[in-house]
C-alpha positions as a Markdown table, in Angstrom:
| # | Residue | x | y | z |
|---|---|---|---|---|
| 1 | Met | -64.8 | 69.2 | 16.5 |
| 2 | Ser | -62.3 | 67.0 | 14.6 |
| 3 | Lys | -61.7 | 63.5 | 16.0 |
| 4 | Arg | -58.4 | 62.5 | 17.5 |
| 5 | Asp | -56.3 | 59.9 | 15.8 |
| 6 | Tyr | -57.4 | 56.4 | 17.0 |
| 7 | Tyr | -53.8 | 55.3 | 17.6 |
| 8 | Glu | -53.3 | 58.5 | 19.7 |
| 9 | Val | -56.5 | 57.8 | 21.6 |
| 10 | Leu | -55.2 | 54.3 | 22.7 |
| 11 | Gly | -51.6 | 55.5 | 23.1 |
| 12 | Val | -50.2 | 53.0 | 20.7 |
| 13 | Lys | -48.1 | 53.2 | 17.5 |
| 14 | Arg | -49.2 | 52.1 | 14.0 |
| 15 | Gly | -48.4 | 48.5 | 13.5 |
| 16 | Thr | -49.0 | 47.6 | 17.1 |
| 17 | Gly | -50.0 | 43.9 | 17.5 |
| 18 | Ala | -53.4 | 42.6 | 18.6 |
| 19 | Asp | -52.2 | 41.6 | 22.1 |
| 20 | Asp | -50.6 | 45.0 | 22.9 |
| 21 | Leu | -53.6 | 46.8 | 21.4 |
| 22 | Lys | -55.9 | 44.9 | 23.8 |
| 23 | Lys | -53.6 | 45.5 | 26.8 |
| 24 | Ala | -53.7 | 49.3 | 26.1 |
| 25 | Tyr | -57.4 | 49.3 | 25.6 |
| 26 | Arg | -58.0 | 47.2 | 28.8 |
| 27 | Lys | -55.9 | 49.6 | 30.9 |
| 28 | Leu | -57.7 | 52.7 | 29.6 |
| 29 | Ala | -61.2 | 51.1 | 29.8 |
| 30 | Met | -60.6 | 50.3 | 33.4 |
| 31 | Glu | -59.4 | 53.8 | 34.2 |
| 32 | Thr | -62.3 | 55.6 | 32.5 |
| 33 | His | -65.2 | 53.1 | 33.1 |
| 34 | Pro | -68.3 | 55.0 | 34.3 |
| 35 | Asp | -68.7 | 52.6 | 37.3 |
| 36 | Arg | -65.3 | 53.9 | 38.6 |
| 37 | Asn | -66.1 | 57.5 | 37.7 |
| 38 | Pro | -69.8 | 58.0 | 38.7 |
| 39 | Gly | -71.1 | 61.4 | 37.5 |
| 40 | Asn | -67.9 | 62.2 | 35.6 |
| 41 | Ala | -69.1 | 63.3 | 32.1 |
| 42 | Glu | -65.6 | 63.7 | 30.9 |
| 43 | Ala | -64.6 | 60.2 | 31.9 |
| 44 | Glu | -67.7 | 58.9 | 30.2 |
| 45 | Ala | -66.9 | 60.7 | 27.0 |
| 46 | Arg | -63.3 | 59.4 | 27.1 |
| 47 | Phe | -64.6 | 55.9 | 27.7 |
| 48 | Lys | -66.8 | 56.1 | 24.6 |
| 49 | Glu | -63.9 | 57.5 | 22.5 |
| 50 | Ile | -61.6 | 54.7 | 23.6 |
| 51 | Asn | -64.2 | 52.0 | 22.7 |
| 52 | Glu | -64.8 | 53.6 | 19.3 |
| 53 | Ala | -61.0 | 53.6 | 18.6 |
| 54 | Tyr | -60.6 | 50.0 | 19.7 |
| 55 | Asp | -63.6 | 48.8 | 17.7 |
| 56 | Val | -61.9 | 50.0 | 14.6 |
| 57 | Leu | -58.3 | 49.0 | 15.2 |
| 58 | Lys | -59.1 | 45.5 | 16.5 |
| 59 | Asp | -60.8 | 44.6 | 13.2 |
| 60 | Asp | -58.3 | 43.9 | 10.4 |
| 61 | Gln | -60.6 | 45.2 | 7.6 |
| 62 | Lys | -61.7 | 48.3 | 9.5 |
| 63 | Arg | -58.1 | 49.0 | 10.5 |
| 64 | Ala | -56.8 | 48.7 | 6.9 |
| 65 | Ala | -59.5 | 51.1 | 5.8 |
| 66 | Tyr | -58.6 | 53.6 | 8.6 |
| 67 | Asp | -54.9 | 53.4 | 7.8 |
| 68 | Gln | -55.6 | 54.3 | 4.2 |
| 69 | Phe | -58.5 | 56.8 | 4.5 |
| 70 | Gly | -58.4 | 57.9 | 8.1 |
| 71 | His | -61.8 | 59.0 | 9.7 |
| 72 | Ala | -63.1 | 59.5 | 6.2 |
| 73 | Ala | -63.5 | 55.8 | 5.8 |
| 74 | Phe | -66.4 | 55.9 | 8.4 |
| 75 | Glu | -68.1 | 59.2 | 7.5 |
| 76 | Gly | -71.8 | 59.0 | 8.0 |
| 77 | Gly | -71.6 | 56.8 | 11.1 |
| 78 | Arg | -70.9 | 58.0 | 14.6 |
| 79 | Gly | -69.7 | 55.8 | 17.4 |
| 80 | Gly | -72.2 | 53.0 | 17.8 |
| 81 | Ala | -74.3 | 54.2 | 14.9 |
| 82 | Gly | -75.2 | 52.2 | 11.7 |
| 83 | Pro | -72.9 | 51.5 | 8.8 |
| 84 | Gly | -70.9 | 54.4 | 7.4 |
| 85 | Ala | -69.8 | 55.3 | 3.9 |
| 86 | Ala | -67.2 | 52.6 | 3.7 |
| 87 | Gly | -69.6 | 49.9 | 4.8 |
| 88 | Phe | -68.3 | 49.8 | 8.4 |
| 89 | Gly | -70.0 | 50.6 | 11.7 |
| 90 | Phe | -69.0 | 50.8 | 15.3 |
| 91 | Asp | -70.3 | 48.1 | 17.7 |
| 92 | Phe | -69.7 | 49.5 | 21.1 |
| 93 | Ser | -70.8 | 46.3 | 22.9 |
| 94 | Ser | -68.5 | 44.2 | 20.8 |
| 95 | Ser | -65.5 | 46.3 | 21.7 |
| 96 | Phe | -66.2 | 46.1 | 25.4 |
| 97 | Ala | -67.0 | 42.4 | 25.2 |
| 98 | Asp | -63.4 | 41.6 | 24.2 |
| 99 | Val | -62.2 | 42.5 | 27.7 |
| 100 | Phe | -65.4 | 42.1 | 29.7 |
| 101 | Asp | -64.2 | 38.9 | 31.3 |
| 102 | Asp | -60.9 | 40.5 | 32.2 |
| 103 | Leu | -62.7 | 43.4 | 34.0 |
| 104 | Phe | -65.6 | 41.6 | 35.7 |
| 105 | Gly | -64.8 | 37.8 | 35.4 |
| 106 | Asp | -67.9 | 35.6 | 35.6 |
| 107 | Val | -70.0 | 37.9 | 37.8 |
| 108 | Leu | -73.1 | 37.2 | 35.8 |
| 109 | Gly | -72.5 | 33.4 | 35.7 |
| 110 | Gly | -71.2 | 31.2 | 33.0 |
| 111 | Gly | -68.2 | 32.8 | 31.0 |
| 112 | Arg | -68.6 | 34.4 | 27.7 |
| 113 | Arg | -66.1 | 32.1 | 25.9 |
| 114 | Gly | -67.1 | 28.9 | 24.2 |
| 115 | Gly | -70.2 | 27.8 | 22.3 |
| 116 | Gly | -73.6 | 27.3 | 23.8 |
| 117 | Gln | -73.9 | 23.6 | 23.1 |
| 118 | Gly | -73.2 | 21.6 | 26.2 |
| 119 | Arg | -70.7 | 24.0 | 27.7 |
| 120 | Asn | -72.3 | 23.7 | 31.2 |
| 121 | Asn | -73.3 | 20.1 | 30.8 |
| 122 | Arg | -70.1 | 18.4 | 32.2 |
| 123 | Gly | -70.8 | 15.9 | 35.0 |
| 124 | Ala | -69.7 | 16.6 | 38.5 |
| 125 | Asp | -66.5 | 15.2 | 39.9 |
| 126 | Leu | -67.0 | 12.6 | 42.7 |
| 127 | Arg | -65.0 | 11.7 | 45.8 |
| 128 | His | -64.7 | 8.3 | 47.3 |
| 129 | Asn | -63.0 | 7.5 | 50.6 |
| 130 | Leu | -61.1 | 4.2 | 50.7 |
| 131 | Glu | -59.4 | 2.7 | 53.8 |
| 132 | Ile | -56.6 | 0.1 | 53.2 |
| 133 | Ser | -54.3 | -1.8 | 55.5 |
| 134 | Leu | -50.6 | -1.1 | 55.9 |
| 135 | Glu | -49.9 | -4.5 | 54.2 |
| 136 | Asp | -51.9 | -3.4 | 51.2 |
| 137 | Ala | -50.0 | -0.1 | 51.1 |
| 138 | Tyr | -46.7 | -2.1 | 51.2 |
| 139 | Ala | -47.5 | -4.5 | 48.5 |
| 140 | Gly | -50.0 | -2.7 | 46.4 |
| 141 | Val | -53.4 | -4.2 | 45.7 |
| 142 | Lys | -56.3 | -4.3 | 43.2 |
| 143 | Thr | -59.7 | -3.8 | 44.8 |
| 144 | Asn | -63.3 | -3.2 | 43.7 |
| 145 | Ile | -65.3 | -0.3 | 44.9 |
| 146 | Lys | -69.0 | 0.5 | 44.5 |
| 147 | Val | -69.8 | 4.1 | 43.8 |
| 148 | Pro | -73.4 | 5.5 | 43.6 |
| 149 | Thr | -73.4 | 7.9 | 40.7 |
| 150 | Ser | -75.2 | 9.2 | 37.6 |
| 151 | Val | -74.7 | 7.2 | 34.4 |
| 152 | Gln | -75.8 | 7.8 | 30.8 |
| 153 | Cys | -79.4 | 6.8 | 30.2 |
| 154 | Glu | -79.6 | 3.8 | 27.9 |
| 155 | Ser | -83.1 | 4.6 | 26.7 |
| 156 | Cys | -82.1 | 7.9 | 25.0 |
| 157 | Asn | -78.3 | 7.4 | 24.8 |
| 158 | Gly | -77.8 | 10.4 | 27.0 |
| 159 | Met | -79.7 | 12.9 | 24.7 |
| 160 | Gly | -82.7 | 13.3 | 27.1 |
| 161 | Ala | -85.3 | 13.0 | 24.3 |
| 162 | Glu | -87.9 | 10.4 | 23.9 |
| 163 | Ala | -87.3 | 7.8 | 21.2 |
| 164 | Gly | -88.3 | 9.2 | 17.8 |
| 165 | Ser | -87.8 | 12.8 | 18.9 |
| 166 | Lys | -84.8 | 15.0 | 19.4 |
| 167 | Pro | -83.8 | 18.2 | 21.1 |
| 168 | Val | -84.6 | 21.4 | 19.3 |
| 169 | Asn | -83.0 | 24.8 | 19.3 |
| 170 | Cys | -84.0 | 26.9 | 22.4 |
| 171 | Arg | -86.6 | 29.5 | 21.4 |
| 172 | Thr | -85.3 | 32.0 | 23.9 |
| 173 | Cys | -81.7 | 32.2 | 22.6 |
| 174 | Asn | -82.1 | 30.5 | 19.2 |
| 175 | Gly | -79.5 | 27.9 | 20.0 |
| 176 | Ala | -76.8 | 30.3 | 21.1 |
| 177 | Gly | -77.0 | 29.3 | 24.8 |
| 178 | Lys | -76.7 | 32.9 | 25.9 |
| 179 | Val | -78.9 | 36.0 | 25.8 |
| 180 | Arg | -78.0 | 39.7 | 25.7 |
| 181 | Ala | -79.1 | 42.3 | 28.2 |
| 182 | Gln | -78.8 | 46.0 | 28.1 |
| 183 | Gln | -76.9 | 47.6 | 31.0 |
| 184 | Gly | -76.9 | 51.3 | 30.7 |
| 185 | Phe | -75.2 | 52.2 | 27.5 |
| 186 | Phe | -73.5 | 48.8 | 26.8 |
| 187 | Thr | -74.7 | 45.3 | 26.2 |
| 188 | Ile | -73.7 | 42.2 | 28.1 |
| 189 | Glu | -74.3 | 38.5 | 27.6 |
| 190 | Arg | -75.3 | 35.9 | 30.1 |
| 191 | Thr | -76.3 | 32.2 | 30.1 |
| 192 | Cys | -79.7 | 31.6 | 28.7 |
| 193 | Pro | -82.1 | 31.0 | 31.6 |
| 194 | Thr | -84.4 | 28.7 | 29.5 |
| 195 | Cys | -81.9 | 26.1 | 28.3 |
| 196 | Gly | -79.1 | 26.7 | 30.9 |
| 197 | Gly | -76.6 | 27.4 | 28.2 |
| 198 | Ala | -77.2 | 24.2 | 26.3 |
| 199 | Gly | -78.7 | 25.9 | 23.4 |
| 200 | Arg | -81.4 | 23.3 | 23.0 |
| 201 | Thr | -84.6 | 22.2 | 24.7 |
| 202 | Ile | -86.6 | 19.0 | 24.7 |
| 203 | Asp | -90.3 | 19.0 | 23.8 |
| 204 | Lys | -90.7 | 15.2 | 24.6 |
| 205 | Pro | -88.3 | 14.3 | 27.4 |
| 206 | Cys | -87.2 | 10.7 | 27.9 |
| 207 | Arg | -89.3 | 9.1 | 30.7 |
| 208 | Pro | -86.7 | 7.0 | 32.5 |
| 209 | Cys | -84.3 | 10.0 | 32.9 |
| 210 | Gly | -86.8 | 12.8 | 32.9 |
| 211 | Gly | -85.0 | 14.5 | 30.0 |
| 212 | Ala | -81.6 | 14.8 | 31.9 |
| 213 | Gly | -80.0 | 12.1 | 29.8 |
| 214 | Arg | -78.7 | 10.3 | 32.9 |
| 215 | Val | -80.0 | 8.1 | 35.7 |
| 216 | Thr | -78.7 | 7.2 | 39.2 |
| 217 | Arg | -77.0 | 3.8 | 39.4 |
| 218 | Glu | -74.4 | 2.1 | 41.6 |
| 219 | Lys | -71.2 | 1.5 | 39.6 |
| 220 | Thr | -68.6 | -1.1 | 40.4 |
| 221 | Leu | -65.0 | -0.1 | 39.5 |
| 222 | Gln | -61.7 | -1.8 | 39.9 |
| 223 | Val | -58.9 | 0.3 | 41.4 |
| 224 | Gln | -55.2 | -0.4 | 41.3 |
| 225 | Ile | -53.5 | 0.8 | 44.5 |
| 226 | Pro | -49.7 | 1.2 | 43.8 |
| 227 | Ala | -47.2 | 0.0 | 46.3 |
| 228 | Gly | -45.9 | 2.7 | 48.7 |
| 229 | Val | -49.0 | 4.9 | 48.9 |
| 230 | Glu | -49.3 | 7.1 | 52.0 |
| 231 | Asp | -52.2 | 8.2 | 54.1 |
| 232 | Gly | -54.0 | 11.0 | 52.2 |
| 233 | Thr | -52.9 | 9.9 | 48.7 |
| 234 | Arg | -55.4 | 10.8 | 46.0 |
| 235 | Ile | -56.0 | 8.7 | 42.9 |
| 236 | Arg | -58.0 | 10.1 | 39.9 |
| 237 | Leu | -60.1 | 7.9 | 37.7 |
| 238 | Thr | -60.7 | 10.0 | 34.6 |
| 239 | Ala | -64.3 | 10.1 | 33.2 |
| 240 | Glu | -65.6 | 7.9 | 36.1 |
| 241 | Gly | -67.5 | 10.7 | 37.8 |
| 242 | Glu | -71.1 | 11.7 | 37.1 |
| 243 | Ala | -72.3 | 11.5 | 33.5 |
| 244 | Gly | -72.9 | 14.8 | 31.9 |
| 245 | Ile | -76.4 | 16.2 | 31.3 |
| 246 | Arg | -77.8 | 15.5 | 27.8 |
| 247 | Gly | -74.6 | 14.1 | 26.3 |
| 248 | Gly | -72.2 | 16.3 | 28.3 |
| 249 | Ser | -68.8 | 14.9 | 29.1 |
| 250 | Pro | -68.5 | 13.0 | 32.4 |
| 251 | Gly | -66.7 | 14.2 | 35.5 |
| 252 | Asp | -63.8 | 12.5 | 37.2 |
| 253 | Leu | -63.7 | 10.2 | 40.3 |
| 254 | Tyr | -61.2 | 11.1 | 43.0 |
| 255 | Ile | -60.3 | 8.3 | 45.5 |
| 256 | Phe | -58.8 | 9.5 | 48.8 |
| 257 | Leu | -56.8 | 6.8 | 50.6 |
| 258 | Ser | -56.4 | 6.4 | 54.3 |
| 259 | Val | -54.1 | 3.7 | 55.8 |
| 260 | Lys | -55.3 | 1.9 | 59.0 |
| 261 | Pro | -53.1 | 2.0 | 62.1 |
| 262 | His | -51.0 | -1.2 | 62.4 |
| 263 | Ala | -50.7 | -3.3 | 65.6 |
| 264 | Leu | -46.9 | -3.6 | 65.3 |
| 265 | Phe | -45.6 | -0.9 | 63.0 |
| 266 | Gln | -45.6 | 2.9 | 63.1 |
| 267 | Arg | -44.9 | 4.6 | 59.8 |
| 268 | Glu | -42.9 | 7.7 | 59.1 |
| 269 | Gly | -42.7 | 8.3 | 55.4 |
| 270 | Ala | -40.9 | 5.3 | 53.9 |
| 271 | Asp | -39.5 | 4.2 | 57.3 |
| 272 | Leu | -41.1 | 1.8 | 59.8 |
| 273 | Leu | -40.7 | 1.7 | 63.6 |
| 274 | Cys | -41.4 | -1.4 | 65.7 |
| 275 | Arg | -41.1 | -1.3 | 69.5 |
| 276 | Val | -40.0 | -4.7 | 70.9 |
| 277 | Pro | -40.0 | -5.6 | 74.6 |
| 278 | Ile | -37.1 | -7.6 | 75.9 |
| 279 | Ser | -36.6 | -9.3 | 79.2 |
| 280 | Met | -34.3 | -7.9 | 81.9 |
| 281 | Ala | -32.1 | -10.9 | 81.6 |
| 282 | Thr | -31.8 | -10.6 | 77.8 |
| 283 | Ala | -31.1 | -6.9 | 78.1 |
| 284 | Ala | -28.3 | -7.6 | 80.7 |
| 285 | Leu | -26.8 | -10.7 | 79.3 |
| 286 | Gly | -27.5 | -10.2 | 75.6 |
| 287 | Gly | -29.2 | -12.6 | 73.2 |
| 288 | Ser | -31.3 | -12.5 | 70.0 |
| 289 | Ile | -34.9 | -11.8 | 69.0 |
| 290 | Glu | -36.8 | -12.4 | 65.8 |
| 291 | Val | -38.9 | -9.6 | 64.3 |
| 292 | Pro | -41.5 | -9.7 | 61.5 |
| 293 | Gly | -41.5 | -7.6 | 58.4 |
| 294 | Leu | -44.3 | -6.5 | 56.1 |
| 295 | Asp | -42.7 | -8.7 | 53.4 |
| 296 | Gly | -43.8 | -11.7 | 55.4 |
| 297 | Lys | -40.2 | -12.7 | 56.4 |
| 298 | Arg | -38.6 | -12.8 | 59.8 |
| 299 | Thr | -35.3 | -11.1 | 60.6 |
| 300 | Lys | -33.0 | -12.1 | 63.5 |
| 301 | Val | -31.7 | -9.2 | 65.6 |
| 302 | Thr | -28.7 | -9.6 | 67.9 |
| 303 | Ile | -29.1 | -7.9 | 71.3 |
| 304 | Pro | -25.8 | -7.0 | 72.8 |
| 305 | Pro | -25.2 | -7.3 | 76.6 |
| 306 | Gly | -26.2 | -4.1 | 78.6 |
| 307 | Thr | -28.9 | -3.0 | 76.1 |
| 308 | Gln | -30.9 | -0.2 | 77.5 |
| 309 | Thr | -34.5 | 0.9 | 76.9 |
| 310 | Gly | -34.8 | 3.1 | 73.8 |
| 311 | Arg | -31.9 | 1.6 | 71.9 |
| 312 | Gln | -32.6 | 1.3 | 68.1 |
| 313 | Phe | -31.4 | -1.2 | 65.6 |
| 314 | Arg | -31.7 | -0.4 | 61.9 |
| 315 | Leu | -32.6 | -3.0 | 59.3 |
| 316 | Arg | -31.8 | -1.6 | 55.8 |
| 317 | Gly | -34.4 | -1.9 | 53.1 |
| 318 | Lys | -37.0 | -3.5 | 55.4 |
| 319 | Gly | -39.2 | -0.4 | 55.4 |
| 320 | Met | -41.9 | 0.7 | 53.0 |
| 321 | Pro | -41.4 | 0.9 | 49.3 |
| 322 | Val | -40.9 | 4.4 | 47.9 |
| 323 | Leu | -43.8 | 5.2 | 45.5 |
| 324 | Arg | -43.0 | 4.7 | 41.8 |
| 325 | Ser | -39.4 | 3.6 | 42.5 |
| 326 | Asp | -37.4 | 0.5 | 43.3 |
| 327 | Gln | -36.2 | 1.8 | 46.6 |
| 328 | Phe | -37.3 | 0.9 | 50.2 |
| 329 | Gly | -37.1 | 2.7 | 53.5 |
| 330 | Glu | -35.6 | 1.4 | 56.7 |
| 331 | Leu | -37.1 | -0.7 | 59.6 |
| 332 | Tyr | -36.1 | 0.5 | 63.0 |
| 333 | Ile | -36.4 | -1.9 | 66.0 |
| 334 | Gln | -36.6 | 0.0 | 69.2 |
| 335 | Thr | -36.2 | -2.0 | 72.4 |
| 336 | Phe | -37.6 | -1.4 | 75.8 |
| 337 | Val | -36.7 | -3.5 | 78.9 |
| 338 | Glu | -39.7 | -5.0 | 80.6 |
| 339 | Thr | -39.7 | -5.0 | 84.3 |
| 340 | Pro | -40.6 | -8.4 | 85.8 |
| 341 | Met | -44.1 | -8.7 | 87.4 |
| 342 | Asn | -45.8 | -11.2 | 89.6 |
| 343 | Leu | -42.6 | -12.6 | 91.0 |
| 344 | Thr | -42.4 | -15.8 | 93.1 |
| 345 | Ala | -40.7 | -15.8 | 96.5 |
| 346 | Lys | -37.6 | -17.4 | 95.0 |
| 347 | Gln | -37.4 | -14.8 | 92.2 |
| 348 | Lys | -37.7 | -12.0 | 94.7 |
| 349 | Glu | -34.9 | -13.6 | 96.9 |
| 350 | Leu | -32.6 | -13.9 | 93.9 |
| 351 | Leu | -33.2 | -10.3 | 92.8 |
| 352 | Ala | -32.5 | -9.1 | 96.3 |
| 353 | Glu | -29.2 | -10.9 | 96.3 |
| 354 | Phe | -28.4 | -9.5 | 92.9 |
| 355 | Glu | -29.1 | -6.0 | 94.1 |
| 356 | Lys | -26.9 | -6.4 | 97.1 |
| 357 | Ala | -24.1 | -7.6 | 94.9 |
| 358 | Gly | -24.4 | -4.7 | 92.5 |
| 359 | Thr | -21.6 | -2.1 | 92.0 |
| 360 | Ala | -21.2 | 1.2 | 90.2 |
| 361 | Glu | -19.9 | -0.8 | 87.2 |
| 362 | Thr | -23.0 | -2.9 | 86.9 |
| 363 | Asn | -25.4 | 0.1 | 87.2 |
| 364 | Pro | -23.4 | 3.1 | 85.8 |
| 365 | Glu | -26.4 | 5.2 | 85.0 |
| 366 | Ser | -28.1 | 5.1 | 88.4 |
| 367 | Ser | -24.7 | 5.3 | 90.2 |
| 368 | Gly | -23.8 | 8.4 | 88.2 |
| 369 | Phe | -27.2 | 10.0 | 88.9 |
| 370 | Phe | -27.2 | 9.5 | 92.6 |
| 371 | Ser | -23.6 | 10.8 | 92.8 |
| 372 | Lys | -24.7 | 14.0 | 91.3 |
| 373 | Val | -27.6 | 14.1 | 93.8 |
| 374 | Met | -25.2 | 13.9 | 96.7 |
| 375 | Glu | -23.0 | 16.6 | 95.2 |
| 376 | Phe | -26.1 | 18.8 | 94.8 |
| 377 | Phe | -27.1 | 18.5 | 98.5 |
| 378 | Ala | -23.5 | 18.9 | 99.6 |
| 379 | Gly | -23.2 | 22.2 | 97.7 |
| 380 | Asp | -25.3 | 25.4 | 97.6 |
| 381 | Gly | -28.3 | 23.4 | 96.3 |
| 382 | Gly | -28.6 | 21.7 | 99.7 |
| 383 | Lys | -29.4 | 24.9 | 101.6 |
| 384 | Ser | -32.6 | 24.7 | 103.6 |
């Protein structure tokens, strides 16, 4: 039975680029894969045919020979067999490996891409929680932190081998960092279990670090906290995480900031709110108060006569700095009228006289409310 044209098998035209060729192959391979078509001999045959076609067309030399001589270029070799008349052979596992990650991801652990040396040796990222005051968040601050972590072993310079010796190629994978395993009729690769993907092993491990190339230490770092940071801000210190195993690159350190609650100010983004008590007399007659700011300065606020609880006064530019800018939020002063307590007999007498002399004009809110109450009882709402 004559073979079908390879371009026809993959459903592409002559001259199709490598990316489009791979897309076409991937689609067909997923449709006809034996795992998706258990017991389907026709799908299995089609799957092998697709892989044979892709193995030729993905290789520039094989493709050139096929374009010139057709299937005759590979006479003497069947799909997956040894070299043919033209010096080419089919490598079924190689064809499927090109899209293995696309189909199955890293199911078997450690991806296929990248070399064996140190690919899994990167140090872990670390997290450090740091609490700062609202004043520090306002002004920005430099602070030192202590982080327990793994650092490079000085005895072996991170290589893990005893002085005078050095790592050797892994005998299991011959330095490749990965080994092949047969799965049915195709071959897959996975991380070498002996060297963990490093490609090398150590016959004489360094004693201080036990061959890991790193030891546990407490490291002191200086951190610059920028002005305007908010609760939950994350700062990354590159390469300040754990040292990599046997010379691997270090991880990063992530600092998560939390801002302590303040005794005077509540924060909302770049704005601040300060609740200030004022006396009944100041609220009624008017006056002035001094309020503090996070910049260390005092600001005078005029209280107009008749100020009620909940009234807000805005102080422009007295709030928090906006991160990485020259702008500032607002400071809102919210007043609440404090009811006098522990009155003397004289004070009670004066307040009683003041209450008797009160009119609807001096207490408009209460007068208006109780007028509505009287109307309520006089109307339908007063039925009993």
